[in-house]
TISEMAR-15372 format. One line per 3 residues: number of its first residue (from 1); for each residue z, y, x of C-alpha. Coordinates in nm, 4 decimals, decimal comma, m for minus. Layout:
N
NUM> Z/Y/X ~ ...
This chain:
377
1> 11,4011/20,2440/12,7364 ~ 11,4830/19,9401/12,9485 ~ 11,3620/19,5866/12,9932
4> 11,5990/19,4635/12,7217 ~ 11,4249/19,6681/12,4533 ~ 11,2952/19,3961/12,2182
7> 11,1452/19,3427/11,8759 ~ 11,4845/19,2376/11,7341 ~ 11,6004/19,5980/11,7919
10> 11,3185/19,7207/11,5717 ~ 11,3647/19,4379/11,3229 ~ 11,7294/19,5303/11,2677
13> 11,6283/19,8874/11,1945 ~ 11,3522/19,7988/10,9500 ~ 11,5186/19,5135/10,7578
16> 11,8868/19,5019/10,6695 ~ 12,1075/19,1922/10,6560 ~ 12,1385/19,2484/10,2808
19> 11,7601/19,2281/10,2375 ~ 11,7438/18,9041/10,4373 ~ 12,0297/18,7609/10,2304
22> 11,8525/18,8498/9,9047 ~ 11,5360/18,6734/10,0223 ~ 11,7342/18,3635/10,1235
25> 11,9129/18,3547/9,7883 ~ 11,5814/18,3927/9,6044 ~ 11,4532/18,0670/9,7576
28> 11,7849/17,8880/9,7119 ~ 11,8990/17,8869/10,0739 ~ 12,2512/17,9686/10,1834
31> 12,3148/18,0487/10,5471 ~ 12,6614/17,9143/10,6292 ~ 12,6105/17,8847/11,0047
34> 12,8391/18,0808/11,2354 ~ 12,6937/17,9690/11,5679 ~ 12,3259/18,0406/11,4979
37> 12,2483/18,2496/11,1906 ~ 11,9284/18,3059/10,9966 ~ 11,8960/18,6521/11,1521
40> 11,9179/18,4948/11,4990 ~ 11,6513/18,2375/11,4079 ~ 11,4198/18,5228/11,3072
43> 11,4910/18,7021/11,6333 ~ 11,4296/18,3773/11,8252 ~ 11,0768/18,3410/11,6847
46> 10,9963/18,7098/11,7455 ~ 11,0980/18,6746/12,1093 ~ 10,9247/18,3366/12,1453
49> 10,5994/18,4923/12,0265 ~ 10,6095/18,7946/12,2554 ~ 10,7470/18,6324/12,5691
52> 10,5336/18,3163/12,5529 ~ 10,8238/18,0714/12,5413 ~ 10,7078/17,7120/12,5778
55> 10,9566/17,5243/12,3573 ~ 11,2927/17,5337/12,1833 ~ 11,4512/17,4208/12,5122
58> 11,2843/17,7040/12,7056 ~ 11,4029/17,9558/12,4451 ~ 11,7589/17,8276/12,4639
61> 11,7547/17,8695/12,8428 ~ 11,6250/18,2287/12,8522 ~ 11,7360/18,3566/12,5106
64> 12,0638/18,5111/12,6337 ~ 11,8620/18,7331/12,8708 ~ 11,7132/18,8977/12,5605
67> 12,0330/18,9397/12,3601 ~ 12,0496/18,6044/12,1809 ~ 12,3794/18,4122/12,1821
70> 12,4135/18,1054/12,4002 ~ 12,3124/17,7911/12,2119 ~ 12,1855/17,4380/12,2702
73> 11,8146/17,3910/12,2056 ~ 11,8915/17,1265/11,9404 ~ 12,0745/17,3951/11,7408
76> 11,7687/17,6152/11,6962 ~ 11,5447/17,3106/11,6471 ~ 11,7648/17,1889/11,3624
79> 11,7849/17,5381/11,2135 ~ 11,4063/17,5831/11,2213 ~ 11,3669/17,2455/11,0488
82> 11,6211/17,3200/10,7740 ~ 11,5399/17,6819/10,6839 ~ 11,2682/17,6941/10,4130
85> 10,9653/17,8669/10,5613 ~ 10,9242/18,0585/10,2349 ~ 11,2012/18,2857/10,3660
88> 10,9921/18,3866/10,6665 ~ 10,6844/18,4229/10,4466 ~ 10,8651/18,6555/10,2037
91> 11,0122/18,8485/10,4929 ~ 10,6593/18,9018/10,6278 ~ 10,5502/19,0354/10,2872
94> 10,8502/19,2726/10,2773 ~ 10,7792/19,4120/10,6244 ~ 10,4085/19,4523/10,5472
97> 10,4911/19,6464/10,2291 ~ 10,7190/19,8817/10,4234 ~ 10,4838/19,9332/10,7158
100> 10,1735/19,9611/10,4981 ~ 10,3024/20,2808/10,3361 ~ 10,2746/20,4740/10,6598
103> 9,9808/20,3235/10,8463 ~ 9,6837/20,3386/10,6075 ~ 9,3763/20,5242/10,7279
106> 9,0499/20,6047/10,5560 ~ 8,7303/20,4213/10,6496 ~ 8,5230/20,6276/10,4016
109> 8,4286/20,3364/10,1794 ~ 8,4242/20,3507/9,7958 ~ 8,7438/20,1412/9,7818
112> 8,9810/19,9809/10,0339 ~ 8,8471/19,6601/10,1867 ~ 9,0122/19,3190/10,1688
115> 8,8695/19,0912/10,4389 ~ 8,9414/18,7221/10,3760 ~ 8,9110/18,4473/10,6363
118> 9,1126/18,1634/10,7906 ~ 9,2212/18,0386/11,1308 ~ 9,3279/17,6889/11,2326
121> 9,5948/17,5885/11,4848 ~ 9,5517/17,2337/11,6145 ~ 9,7685/16,9914/11,8134
124> 9,7639/16,6175/11,8868 ~ 9,7608/16,4093/11,5683 ~ 10,0946/16,2412/11,6466
127> 10,2835/16,5727/11,6454 ~ 10,1961/16,6633/11,2864 ~ 10,1273/16,3378/11,0969
130> 10,1533/16,5296/10,7667 ~ 9,8613/16,7565/10,8641 ~ 9,5641/16,5366/10,9686
133> 9,2586/16,7265/11,0886 ~ 8,9550/16,5895/11,2761 ~ 8,9539/16,2934/11,5136
136> 9,2601/16,2881/11,7357 ~ 9,3779/16,6299/11,6190 ~ 9,6220/16,7484/11,3547
139> 9,6174/17,1066/11,2348 ~ 9,7441/17,3741/10,9999 ~ 9,5427/17,6607/10,8582
142> 9,6415/18,0175/10,7760 ~ 9,4224/18,1875/10,5148 ~ 9,4564/18,5639/10,5513
145> 9,3616/18,8678/10,3452 ~ 9,3361/19,1447/10,6045 ~ 9,3273/19,5225/10,5584
148> 9,1039/19,7077/10,8086 ~ 9,2532/20,0383/10,6868 ~ 9,6017/19,9479/10,8078
151> 9,5045/19,6848/11,0700 ~ 9,7593/19,4566/10,9015 ~ 9,7434/19,1283/10,7098
154> 9,7929/19,1913/10,3383 ~ 9,8570/18,8335/10,2254 ~ 9,8768/18,4879/10,3835
157> 9,8406/18,1379/10,2370 ~ 9,9299/17,8360/10,4491 ~ 9,7622/17,4922/10,4167
160> 9,6853/17,1874/10,6252 ~ 9,3737/17,2045/10,8394 ~ 9,1428/16,9999/10,6146
163> 9,1857/17,2292/10,3125 ~ 8,8550/17,4034/10,2364 ~ 8,8518/17,7827/10,2475
166> 8,6761/17,8308/9,9137 ~ 8,9475/17,7206/9,6667 ~ 9,2226/17,8930/9,8659
169> 9,0220/18,2152/9,8636 ~ 9,0834/18,2344/9,4879 ~ 9,4483/18,3151/9,5644
172> 9,3549/18,6093/9,7878 ~ 9,1457/18,8228/9,5526 ~ 9,2473/19,1725/9,4417
175> 9,0600/19,3738/9,1796 ~ 9,1755/19,7022/9,3375 ~ 8,9922/19,6272/9,6627
178> 8,6457/19,5236/9,7801 ~ 8,6490/19,1573/9,8797 ~ 8,4651/19,0922/10,2080
181> 8,4050/18,7261/10,2900 ~ 8,1872/18,4920/10,4945 ~ 7,9577/18,2104/10,3773
184> 8,2381/17,9568/10,3285 ~ 8,3487/18,1414/10,0133 ~ 8,0099/18,1608/9,8393
187> 7,9772/17,9846/9,5047 ~ 7,7274/18,1058/9,2465 ~ 7,9597/18,0589/8,9475
190> 8,2294/18,2470/9,1379 ~ 8,0003/18,5467/9,1927 ~ 7,9166/18,5627/8,8214
193> 8,2857/18,5447/8,7383 ~ 8,3630/18,8277/8,9813 ~ 8,1160/19,0496/8,7952
196> 8,2879/18,9724/8,4635 ~ 8,6320/19,0338/8,6149 ~ 8,5227/19,3604/8,7832
199> 8,6146/19,2220/9,1237 ~ 8,4029/19,4122/9,3764 ~ 8,2706/19,2005/9,6623
202> 8,0464/19,1903/9,9692 ~ 7,9914/18,8277/10,0703 ~ 7,7490/18,6715/10,3150
205> 7,5126/18,4201/10,1558 ~ 7,4238/18,0763/10,2805 ~ 7,0711/18,0521/10,4179
208> 6,9671/17,7837/10,1659 ~ 7,0429/17,9881/9,8518 ~ 6,7199/18,0595/9,6676
211> 6,6406/18,4114/9,5427 ~ 6,4756/18,4312/9,1995 ~ 6,2830/18,7246/9,0451
214> 6,3469/18,9814/9,3171 ~ 6,3239/19,3469/9,2241 ~ 6,3405/19,6022/9,5065
217> 6,5742/19,8983/9,4741 ~ 6,4548/20,2495/9,5545 ~ 6,5988/20,3800/9,8783
220> 6,5250/20,6384/10,1458 ~ 6,3582/20,4736/10,4428 ~ 6,4987/20,5370/10,7881
223> 6,3690/20,4192/11,1228 ~ 6,7223/20,4012/11,2622 ~ 6,8579/20,1834/10,9795
226> 6,9333/19,8161/11,0387 ~ 6,8627/19,7365/10,6729 ~ 6,5576/19,5152/10,6238
229> 6,5617/19,4744/10,2448 ~ 6,7574/19,5851/9,9373 ~ 6,6896/19,4255/9,5986
232> 6,8407/19,2608/9,2904 ~ 6,7778/18,9002/9,1904 ~ 6,9222/18,5862/9,0414
235> 7,0660/18,3330/9,2829 ~ 7,0102/17,9593/9,3026 ~ 6,7704/17,6953/9,1774
238> 6,6723/17,6254/8,8165 ~ 6,9417/17,3580/8,7979 ~ 7,2150/17,5963/8,9176
241> 7,1222/17,9614/8,8788 ~ 7,3387/18,2699/8,8364 ~ 7,3498/18,4185/8,4862
244> 7,3901/18,7677/8,6370 ~ 7,1517/18,9646/8,8537 ~ 7,3128/19,0384/9,1897
247> 7,2292/19,2891/9,4582 ~ 7,1204/19,1436/9,7931 ~ 7,1111/19,3452/10,1154
250> 6,9478/19,2044/10,4266 ~ 7,0283/19,3773/10,7548 ~ 6,9986/19,3048/11,1256
253> 7,3157/19,2677/11,3310 ~ 7,3728/19,3746/11,6930 ~ 7,2303/19,0429/11,8153
256> 6,9075/19,0838/11,6197 ~ 6,9924/18,8231/11,3541 ~ 6,9150/18,8841/10,9880
259> 7,2308/18,8792/10,7722 ~ 7,2031/18,8334/10,3942 ~ 7,4925/18,9628/10,1855
262> 7,5360/18,9639/9,8082 ~ 7,7341/19,2354/9,6313 ~ 7,8038/19,3925/9,2927
265> 7,8311/19,7417/9,4425 ~ 7,5345/19,9349/9,3063 ~ 7,6458/20,2907/9,3784
268> 7,6755/20,2531/9,7568 ~ 7,3884/20,2748/10,0042 ~ 7,2544/19,9597/10,1671
271> 7,3779/20,0932/10,5032 ~ 7,7299/20,1257/10,3596 ~ 7,7140/19,7676/10,2298
274> 7,6113/19,6491/10,5771 ~ 7,8962/19,8472/10,7373 ~ 8,1447/19,7003/10,4908
277> 8,0441/19,3456/10,5748 ~ 8,0641/19,4155/10,9480 ~ 8,4301/19,5094/10,8979
280> 8,4819/19,1345/10,8591 ~ 8,4924/19,1240/11,2380 ~ 8,8334/19,2961/11,2266
283> 9,0043/18,9833/11,0959 ~ 8,8438/18,7786/11,3744 ~ 8,9859/19,0232/11,6287
286> 9,3262/18,9912/11,4604 ~ 9,3157/18,6096/11,4830 ~ 9,2090/18,6218/11,8475
289> 9,4834/18,8727/11,9337 ~ 9,7577/18,6701/11,7645 ~ 9,6467/18,3471/11,9303
292> 9,6083/18,5025/12,2751 ~ 9,9204/18,7185/12,2897 ~ 10,1722/18,5749/12,0417
295> 10,1978/18,2161/12,1597 ~ 10,0566/18,0721/11,8350 ~ 9,8689/17,7710/11,9846
298> 10,1991/17,6269/12,1148 ~ 10,3888/17,4783/11,8192 ~ 10,7536/17,4012/11,8953
301> 10,8471/17,1860/11,5950 ~ 10,6913/16,8963/11,4065 ~ 10,7992/16,9633/11,0457
304> 10,6451/17,2010/10,7919 ~ 10,9426/17,4366/10,8018 ~ 10,9557/17,4500/11,1815
307> 10,5792/17,5042/11,2182 ~ 10,5356/17,7659/10,9471 ~ 10,8571/17,9473/11,0413
310> 10,7143/17,9920/11,3899 ~ 10,3700/18,1033/11,2676 ~ 10,5048/18,3530/11,0151
313> 10,7439/18,4761/11,2848 ~ 10,4435/18,5493/11,5080 ~ 10,2762/18,7424/11,2247
316> 10,5953/18,9455/11,1762 ~ 10,5938/19,0267/11,5483 ~ 10,2361/19,1542/11,5187
319> 10,3145/19,3724/11,2150 ~ 10,6176/19,5301/11,3838 ~ 10,4222/19,6062/11,7006
322> 10,1259/19,7450/11,5095 ~ 10,3495/19,9693/11,2990 ~ 10,5335/20,1004/11,6044
325> 10,2049/20,1634/11,7871 ~ 10,0452/20,3521/11,4962 ~ 10,3516/20,5651/11,4290
328> 10,3983/20,6491/11,7963 ~ 10,0301/20,7246/11,8514 ~ 10,0476/21,0006/11,5889
331> 10,3143/21,1793/11,7916 ~ 10,1661/21,1784/12,1408 ~ 9,8564/21,3019/12,3186
334> 9,8625/21,0147/12,5692 ~ 9,5771/20,7684/12,5082 ~ 9,6766/20,4013/12,5112
337> 9,5037/20,1031/12,3538 ~ 9,7110/19,8701/12,1368 ~ 9,7227/19,5975/12,4009
340> 9,8136/19,8450/12,6775 ~ 10,0926/19,9760/12,4564 ~ 10,2276/19,6234/12,3968
343> 10,2208/19,5343/12,7665 ~ 10,3973/19,8557/12,8686 ~ 10,6437/19,8305/12,5820
346> 10,7733/19,4970/12,7090 ~ 10,7655/19,5962/13,0733 ~ 10,9568/19,9188/13,0019
349> 10,6782/20,1280/13,1612 ~ 10,5673/20,3426/12,8674 ~ 10,4866/20,7092/12,9426
352> 10,7606/20,9578/12,8552 ~ 10,5569/21,0976/12,5646 ~ 10,5356/20,7536/12,4051
355> 10,9088/20,6935/12,4402 ~ 10,9890/21,0194/12,2652 ~ 10,7193/20,9408/12,0074
358> 10,8866/20,6098/11,9217 ~ 11,2222/20,7802/11,8812 ~ 11,0633/21,0344/11,6439
361> 10,8911/20,7600/11,4444 ~ 11,2137/20,5703/11,3909 ~ 11,4031/20,8880/11,3018
364> 11,1414/20,9687/11,0372 ~ 11,1691/20,6134/10,9042 ~ 11,5457/20,6579/10,8741
367> 11,4956/20,9737/10,6697 ~ 11,2451/20,8052/10,4377 ~ 11,4627/20,5023/10,3715
370> 11,7952/20,6803/10,3917 ~ 11,9239/20,4627/10,6701 ~ 12,1374/20,5657/10,9656
373> 11,9967/20,4504/11,2991 ~ 12,1200/20,4496/11,6534 ~ 11,8848/20,5508/11,9353
376> 11,6078/20,3010/11,9947 ~ 11,6486/20,0806/12,2985
């Protein structure tokens, strides 16, 4: 493995040109360029994310060092503006579906969790006039359904920064998973509807929601438990009160604060409910990691296509790295954290066991998908 080992190498092995072409055709785009193709645009954004490129011009200057063809920065800028970002979004979904099959792990909960939250990327208001935010800032928001079992995003919805989380959260539900959300998504009518639709949920309540006709649930007391109360009740005031009785668990977090969560899980212990909600922190870690290491706060373009192509490209970079890390970790006894793995991967300083582990992971992938692969690197 050498310093020229890049995410495009892995991308070419996981997604074929035919699959990219099918996605482009599905959204009505035809790539007729010979100087800078759609595949090369995808590779550009993967490299821009990982190597902290500062702009289209910077990428054009250093791109050939990482295997990209020589091109003028205006070429990639124009391409990013013209290519519908739905292509990159669908490509992300395809890669997640492939990687998700091999990376799931059990967290010993009744059902898989689906943590929903959003993150906002802001710039000066003059750069994105179509996405006004607050004051002198413009911004776009990515609403994410995240899977703690696979450490991967499961679904992403893009909006401008002023769009409220609540309505968008309706697009990220899944009846096969337990929905874990923060206070921004609480609406009493929504909770009643979830019960009728058999959508399991664990959602933090706002502090001003009234609790009506509380009835404590029987539970074994434990001095080591963080749970302070466990009961059923109706939610809200007389003017706006839930028609269903909901379970409320109050527990104390690591900082000594009381957290109130509402759920329709009645066959799990209060401690399990508290643990499920605390998995919400995993999506916050994901957002922080992407922003810190994948160059997300620096937006190159000013149009919707250019901005969202870059952001979805960064998410693709994360998924590829996470998949490679998980698959390689299974095949080696050397202990490396995810961030240490990423840093050594791009510096070419991975231990020998990890290099052989990556080769084995990709060989196994080739067998599963029936694809011939050259040696990685």
